[in-house]
BAKEZA-100496 format. One record per residue (C-alpha): residue number from 1; residue in three letters; x, y, z. Coordinates in nm, 4 decimals, decimal comma, m for minus. Example, Ala and Ser with C-alpha at 12.3 -4.5 7.8 and 13.67 -1.06 7.14 Angstrom:
<rec k="1" r="ala" east="1,2300" north="m0,4500" up="0,7800"/>
<rec k="2" r="ser" east="1,3670" north="m0,1060" up="0,7140"/>
! end
This chain:
<rec k="1" r="met" east="0,8847" north="10,6183" up="11,5713"/>
<rec k="2" r="asp" east="0,6055" north="10,8035" up="11,7792"/>
<rec k="3" r="ile" east="0,2779" north="10,6488" up="11,6547"/>
<rec k="4" r="lys" east="0,0522" north="10,9068" up="11,8459"/>
<rec k="5" r="asn" east="0,2080" north="11,2258" up="11,6934"/>
<rec k="6" r="gly" east="0,2868" north="11,0777" up="11,3536"/>
<rec k="7" r="thr" east="0,6606" north="11,1511" up="11,3837"/>
<rec k="8" r="ile" east="0,9611" north="10,9682" up="11,2750"/>
<rec k="9" r="glu" east="1,3161" north="11,0342" up="11,4073"/>
<rec k="10" r="leu" east="1,5993" north="11,0001" up="11,1667"/>
<rec k="11" r="phe" east="1,9733" north="11,0779" up="11,2031"/>
<rec k="12" r="ala" east="2,1514" north="11,2454" up="10,9247"/>
<rec k="13" r="gln" east="2,5310" north="11,2755" up="10,8715"/>
<rec k="14" r="val" east="2,5818" north="11,6366" up="10,7678"/>
<rec k="15" r="val" east="2,9070" north="11,7681" up="10,5796"/>
<rec k="16" r="val" east="3,0493" north="12,0457" up="10,8117"/>
<rec k="17" r="ala" east="3,3490" north="12,1304" up="10,5850"/>
<rec k="18" r="lys" east="3,5262" north="11,9746" up="10,2811"/>
<rec k="19" r="asn" east="3,8545" north="11,9790" up="10,1111"/>
<rec k="20" r="val" east="3,9167" north="11,8763" up="9,7665"/>
<rec k="21" r="gln" east="4,2723" north="11,8093" up="9,6386"/>
<rec k="22" r="lys" east="4,2647" north="11,7761" up="9,2680"/>
<rec k="23" r="asp" east="4,4926" north="11,5851" up="9,0713"/>
<rec k="24" r="glu" east="4,6974" north="11,5032" up="9,3783"/>
<rec k="25" r="ala" east="5,0465" north="11,2921" up="9,3348"/>
<rec k="26" r="ile" east="4,9965" north="10,9866" up="9,5310"/>
<rec k="27" r="leu" east="5,2927" north="10,7570" up="9,4113"/>
<rec k="28" r="phe" east="5,5795" north="10,9690" up="9,2862"/>
<rec k="29" r="asp" east="5,9487" north="11,0162" up="9,3404"/>
<rec k="30" r="ala" east="6,0434" north="11,3552" up="9,4419"/>
<rec k="31" r="ala" east="6,2935" north="11,5009" up="9,2082"/>
<rec k="32" r="pro" east="6,5229" north="11,8096" up="9,2480"/>
<rec k="33" r="his" east="6,3447" north="12,1464" up="9,2380"/>
<rec k="34" r="cys" east="6,0341" north="11,9965" up="9,3780"/>
<rec k="35" r="his" east="5,9308" north="11,8321" up="9,0541"/>
<rec k="36" r="val" east="5,7309" north="11,5136" up="9,0628"/>
<rec k="37" r="gly" east="5,9135" north="11,2316" up="8,8879"/>
<rec k="38" r="pro" east="5,8128" north="10,8810" up="8,8304"/>
<rec k="39" r="lys" east="5,9012" north="10,6210" up="9,0899"/>
<rec k="40" r="glu" east="6,0640" north="10,2987" up="8,9955"/>
<rec k="41" r="val" east="5,8732" north="9,9858" up="9,0705"/>
<rec k="42" r="cys" east="6,0036" north="9,6369" up="9,0459"/>
<rec k="43" r="leu" east="5,7372" north="9,3707" up="8,9112"/>
<rec k="44" r="glu" east="5,8529" north="9,0138" up="8,9739"/>
<rec k="45" r="asn" east="5,8898" north="8,8273" up="8,6373"/>
<rec k="46" r="ile" east="5,6599" north="8,5439" up="8,5496"/>
<rec k="47" r="asp" east="5,8452" north="8,2217" up="8,6097"/>
<rec k="48" r="gly" east="6,1602" north="8,4018" up="8,5365"/>
<rec k="49" r="ser" east="6,0455" north="8,5306" up="8,2092"/>
<rec k="50" r="pro" east="6,0704" north="8,9207" up="8,1795"/>
<rec k="51" r="ile" east="5,7243" north="9,1090" up="8,1651"/>
<rec k="52" r="val" east="5,6655" north="9,2642" up="7,8002"/>
<rec k="53" r="ala" east="5,3096" north="9,4338" up="7,8698"/>
<rec k="54" r="ile" east="5,0953" north="9,5722" up="8,1333"/>
<rec k="55" r="glu" east="4,7302" north="9,5010" up="8,0663"/>
<rec k="56" r="asn" east="4,5674" north="9,6731" up="8,3311"/>
<rec k="57" r="ile" east="4,6360" north="9,8584" up="8,6840"/>
<rec k="58" r="ile" east="4,3893" north="9,8905" up="8,9703"/>
<rec k="59" r="phe" east="4,4185" north="10,1131" up="9,2500"/>
<rec k="60" r="asp" east="4,2936" north="9,9402" up="9,5526"/>
<rec k="61" r="phe" east="4,2095" north="10,1627" up="9,8285"/>
<rec k="62" r="asp" east="3,9567" north="10,0660" up="10,1380"/>
<rec k="63" r="arg" east="3,8109" north="10,3984" up="10,2358"/>
<rec k="64" r="arg" east="3,6459" north="10,2452" up="10,5486"/>
<rec k="65" r="asp" east="3,9898" north="10,1976" up="10,7060"/>
<rec k="66" r="pro" east="3,9533" north="10,4227" up="11,0284"/>
<rec k="67" r="glu" east="4,3338" north="10,4781" up="11,0327"/>
<rec k="68" r="asp" east="4,3449" north="10,6655" up="10,6912"/>
<rec k="69" r="leu" east="4,2105" north="10,9704" up="10,8249"/>
<rec k="70" r="val" east="4,3103" north="11,1486" up="11,1677"/>
<rec k="71" r="val" east="4,1385" north="11,4560" up="11,2948"/>
<rec k="72" r="asn" east="4,4046" north="11,6578" up="11,5140"/>
<rec k="73" r="met" east="4,2400" north="11,8752" up="11,7531"/>
<rec k="74" r="asn" east="4,5386" north="12,1153" up="11,7117"/>
<rec k="75" r="gly" east="4,4319" north="12,2566" up="11,3824"/>
<rec k="76" r="asn" east="4,4931" north="12,0006" up="11,1026"/>
<rec k="77" r="val" east="4,3954" north="11,6919" up="10,9243"/>
<rec k="78" r="thr" east="4,6117" north="11,4239" up="10,8375"/>
<rec k="79" r="val" east="4,5290" north="11,1734" up="10,5496"/>
<rec k="80" r="thr" east="4,6996" north="10,8573" up="10,5036"/>
<rec k="81" r="leu" east="4,5901" north="10,6507" up="10,2135"/>
<rec k="82" r="asn" east="4,7219" north="10,2685" up="10,2385"/>
<rec k="83" r="tyr" east="4,6703" north="10,1285" up="9,8993"/>
<rec k="84" r="asp" east="4,7658" north="9,8453" up="9,6454"/>
<rec k="85" r="leu" east="4,8548" north="9,9049" up="9,3101"/>
<rec k="86" r="val" east="4,7516" north="9,5831" up="9,1337"/>
<rec k="87" r="phe" east="4,9102" north="9,4980" up="8,7828"/>
<rec k="88" r="leu" east="4,7926" north="9,2564" up="8,5434"/>
<rec k="89" r="val" east="5,1090" north="9,1738" up="8,3333"/>
<rec k="90" r="lys" east="5,2104" north="8,9227" up="8,0497"/>
<rec k="91" r="asp" east="5,5323" north="8,7841" up="7,9569"/>
<rec k="92" r="ala" east="5,6521" north="8,7312" up="7,5741"/>
<rec k="93" r="lys" east="5,4900" north="8,3545" up="7,5991"/>
<rec k="94" r="gly" east="5,1621" north="8,5447" up="7,6441"/>
<rec k="95" r="glu" east="5,1539" north="8,4037" up="8,0240"/>
<rec k="96" r="arg" east="4,9510" north="8,6238" up="8,2512"/>
<rec k="97" r="ala" east="5,0143" north="8,7123" up="8,6053"/>
<rec k="98" r="val" east="4,8995" north="8,9570" up="8,8970"/>
<rec k="99" r="arg" east="5,1633" north="9,1537" up="9,0738"/>
<rec k="100" r="val" east="5,0686" north="9,3715" up="9,3722"/>
<rec k="101" r="cys" east="5,2872" north="9,6639" up="9,4876"/>
<rec k="102" r="pro" east="5,1483" north="9,8248" up="9,8396"/>
<rec k="103" r="gly" east="5,2076" north="10,1914" up="9,9025"/>
<rec k="104" r="thr" east="5,1047" north="10,4533" up="10,1350"/>
<rec k="105" r="phe" east="5,0445" north="10,8211" up="10,0848"/>
<rec k="106" r="thr" east="5,0240" north="11,0999" up="10,3897"/>
<rec k="107" r="lys" east="4,9087" north="11,4560" up="10,3431"/>
<rec k="108" r="ile" east="4,8308" north="11,7085" up="10,5992"/>
<rec k="109" r="ile" east="4,5561" north="11,9384" up="10,5388"/>
<rec k="110" r="gln" east="4,5554" north="12,2627" up="10,7762"/>
<rec k="111" r="leu" east="4,1929" north="12,3630" up="10,8622"/>
<rec k="112" r="his" east="4,2028" north="12,6982" up="10,6642"/>
<rec k="113" r="glu" east="4,2073" north="12,4856" up="10,3474"/>
<rec k="114" r="phe" east="3,8663" north="12,3497" up="10,4216"/>
<rec k="115" r="cys" east="3,5550" north="12,5116" up="10,2680"/>
<rec k="116" r="pro" east="3,4266" north="12,6645" up="10,5005"/>
<rec k="117" r="ser" east="3,7494" north="12,7156" up="10,6820"/>
<rec k="118" r="leu" east="3,7182" north="12,5983" up="11,0384"/>
<rec k="119" r="thr" east="3,9064" north="12,7216" up="11,3625"/>
<rec k="120" r="pro" east="4,0240" north="12,4560" up="11,6092"/>
<rec k="121" r="ala" east="3,7449" north="12,5266" up="11,8480"/>
<rec k="122" r="glu" east="3,4701" north="12,4554" up="11,5529"/>
<rec k="123" r="leu" east="3,6552" north="12,1642" up="11,4508"/>
<rec k="124" r="ala" east="3,6114" north="12,0380" up="11,8254"/>
<rec k="125" r="glu" east="3,2515" north="12,1393" up="11,8746"/>
<rec k="126" r="glu" east="3,1089" north="12,0584" up="11,5294"/>
<rec k="127" r="val" east="3,3051" north="11,7466" up="11,3726"/>
<rec k="128" r="glu" east="3,2152" north="11,4219" up="11,4858"/>
<rec k="129" r="asp" east="3,3387" north="11,2017" up="11,1778"/>
<rec k="130" r="ala" east="3,5560" north="11,2421" up="10,8838"/>
<rec k="131" r="glu" east="3,5624" north="11,0658" up="10,5584"/>
<rec k="132" r="val" east="3,8057" north="11,0274" up="10,2667"/>
<rec k="133" r="leu" east="3,7309" north="10,9694" up="9,9107"/>
<rec k="134" r="val" east="3,9643" north="10,8895" up="9,6180"/>
<rec k="135" r="arg" east="3,8294" north="10,9737" up="9,2684"/>
<rec k="136" r="asn" east="3,9810" north="11,0165" up="8,9144"/>
<rec k="137" r="val" east="4,2715" north="10,7818" up="8,9511"/>
<rec k="138" r="arg" east="4,5149" north="10,8491" up="8,6817"/>
<rec k="139" r="phe" east="4,8258" north="10,6383" up="8,5892"/>
<rec k="140" r="asp" east="5,1394" north="10,7314" up="8,3852"/>
<rec k="141" r="val" east="5,3314" north="10,4160" up="8,3318"/>
<rec k="142" r="val" east="5,6490" north="10,3218" up="8,1409"/>
<rec k="143" r="leu" east="5,7439" north="9,9549" up="8,1146"/>
<rec k="144" r="arg" east="6,1206" north="9,9353" up="8,0747"/>
<rec k="145" r="arg" east="6,1569" north="9,6291" up="7,8775"/>
<rec k="146" r="asn" east="6,5088" north="9,4308" up="7,8532"/>
<rec k="147" r="glu" east="6,6365" north="9,6225" up="8,1827"/>
<rec k="148" r="lys" east="6,6964" north="9,5125" up="8,5296"/>
<rec k="149" r="cys" east="6,5558" north="9,6300" up="8,8352"/>
<rec k="150" r="lys" east="6,8067" north="9,8950" up="9,0103"/>
<rec k="151" r="ile" east="6,6251" north="9,8860" up="9,3409"/>
<rec k="152" r="lys" east="6,6791" north="9,4963" up="9,3915"/>
<rec k="153" r="pro" east="7,0146" north="9,3872" up="9,4748"/>
<rec k="154" r="asp" east="6,9949" north="9,0649" up="9,2349"/>
<rec k="155" r="gly" east="6,8369" north="9,2693" up="8,9436"/>
<rec k="156" r="glu" east="6,5571" north="9,0106" up="8,9018"/>
<rec k="157" r="gly" east="6,2361" north="9,1543" up="8,7691"/>
<rec k="158" r="thr" east="6,1114" north="9,4146" up="8,5186"/>
<rec k="159" r="pro" east="6,1342" north="9,7802" up="8,6183"/>
<rec k="160" r="val" east="5,8322" north="10,0174" up="8,5712"/>
<rec k="161" r="asp" east="5,8333" north="10,3795" up="8,6069"/>
<rec k="162" r="val" east="5,4991" north="10,4981" up="8,7860"/>
<rec k="163" r="leu" east="5,3217" north="10,7988" up="8,8540"/>
<rec k="164" r="val" east="4,9600" north="10,8038" up="9,0246"/>
<rec k="165" r="phe" east="4,7477" north="11,1012" up="9,0596"/>
<rec k="166" r="ala" east="4,3823" north="11,1260" up="9,2066"/>
<rec k="167" r="asp" east="4,1457" north="11,3748" up="9,3379"/>
<rec k="168" r="ile" east="4,1269" north="11,3307" up="9,7093"/>
<rec k="169" r="ile" east="3,8150" north="11,4501" up="9,8956"/>
<rec k="170" r="val" east="3,8083" north="11,4850" up="10,2732"/>
<rec k="171" r="lys" east="3,4684" north="11,5423" up="10,4347"/>
<rec k="172" r="leu" east="3,4442" north="11,6421" up="10,8057"/>
<rec k="173" r="thr" east="3,0911" north="11,5586" up="10,9417"/>
<rec k="174" r="arg" east="2,8415" north="11,5584" up="11,2212"/>
<rec k="175" r="phe" east="2,5202" north="11,3813" up="11,2861"/>
<rec k="176" r="thr" east="2,2127" north="11,5567" up="11,3539"/>
<rec k="177" r="asp" east="1,8432" north="11,5014" up="11,4139"/>
<rec k="178" r="val" east="1,6001" north="11,4723" up="11,1211"/>
<rec k="179" r="ile" east="1,2458" north="11,4993" up="11,2389"/>
<rec k="180" r="val" east="0,9607" north="11,4246" up="10,9805"/>
<rec k="181" r="val" east="0,6176" north="11,5101" up="11,0771"/>
<rec k="182" r="gly" east="0,3167" north="11,3750" up="10,8914"/>
<rec k="183" r="glu" east="0,0338" north="11,1438" up="10,8956"/>
<rec k="184" r="leu" east="0,0728" north="10,7639" up="10,9223"/>
<rec k="185" r="asp" east="m0,0728" north="10,5584" up="10,6302"/>
<rec k="186" r="thr" east="m0,3915" north="10,3872" up="10,7621"/>
<rec k="187" r="leu" east="m0,4124" north="10,1753" up="10,4661"/>
<rec k="188" r="ile" east="m0,1369" north="9,9409" up="10,5990"/>
<rec k="189" r="asp" east="m0,2470" north="9,6061" up="10,7229"/>
<rec k="190" r="lys" east="m0,1746" north="9,5785" up="11,0855"/>
<rec k="191" r="asp" east="m0,0996" north="9,2052" up="11,0596"/>
<rec k="192" r="cys" east="0,1857" north="9,2346" up="10,8323"/>
! end
C-alpha cells in the first residue's frame, strides 16, 4: 500500500478461457457401440451379512490436488479426477457401515473446445494457472440383492451397478494487477 498516493495494489485471478462438460459420465462401463453402461462395484458385506440398502452416496473429490489438472503446452488440457465414492450401507439386521470405492476419471480437452478458444501460443503466453470444478453430481445405482460379486474371485460382497454423471468445469486463469485509487479514511485511529 502506498500511503502518499492513496493507492492499494491487489492481485486478481482472471479467467482466460473456460470449458464446461455437462452431464459427463465419470464412472461407467463402456458398452458395445459406444453406449455408456453401469459399472459393477462390489461392496464388502457387513460382518458377513449381505447389504440390503444403500442409504446415501457421496462423491468425494479434492479439487485442490495439483495433479488433477495438467495443462499441456502442445494444445490440450488433461483432466484427471481422483475421487472416492462413499456409500452408507445397511444390512438386514439394521447394522450400518461405510464402504469406500476409489476411482479415477481422465479426459483430454482440446484448446478449440474452450470458450473462447485458444491457440497453443495463447495458452503459453496467457495462462498461468488452471482449476477444475465438479458440480451437479448424479448417481444411477442398482443394488443387486441376493447376488454374488462376479468381480471378486470368492464372490463375497454385494454387487452394485453404478453410473456417476457430473458437470465438469475447467477454468484456465492468469493473475493480473488491480490498482484501486482513492482517499484513505482519516478517521482511523493510528494507535489501532
